[in-house]
C-alpha positions, -999 to +999 in steps of 0.1 A: -040+110-108-048+101-072-072+122-051-049+124-021-014+114-013+003+108+020+016+139+037+053+143+028+064+147+064+046+115+075+055+093+045+083+067+044+098+062+010+114+031-004+130+023-037+119-010-052+143-034-069+131-053-100+126-085-080+102-067-056+076-066-084+056-098-088+035-109-117+001-123-107-034-127-120-043-091-115-011-078-131+021-065-116+020-063-078+041-055-048+040-065-011+027-040+014+056-029+037+032-029+067+014-062+065+031-080+036-001-085+016+002-085-022-014-054-039-016-049-076-001-016-089-035-008-103-052-012-070-025+010-053-032+038-078-070+034-077-074+028-039-044+046-025-042+021+003-034-016+011-063-040+007-047-067+029-057-079+063-036-075+095-033-102+121-052-099+153-024-081+173-019-054+146-057-050+141-062-037+176-049-003+166-078+021+162-084+049+137-083+048+099-121+040+101-114+014+128-089-003+105-115-005+078-140-022+102-127-057+097-090-056+107-079-045+072-044-031+069-053+002+052-017+014+050-017+044+027+003+035-004+012+055-035+036+052-064+059+078-077+076+078-111+110+095-111+133+099-141+164+118-149+169+136-182 
């Protein structure tokens, strides 16, 4: 279980279609909606954020530890499993 999740009021939700999930060396992965970087499902669960890198224009935004000190995306990501009985 993740330590923290995005605040419900600040979060944007999206439903993924089956073709949004890619199979790579690290296992199943999806693209970050903010920067487009590929993140494995395991890294999203473990890290709770995108590990991709933003381009120079987007990296100018401050906060989130100065965009992870190196222009990293750092978008907060989480997965939610929903089922109907």
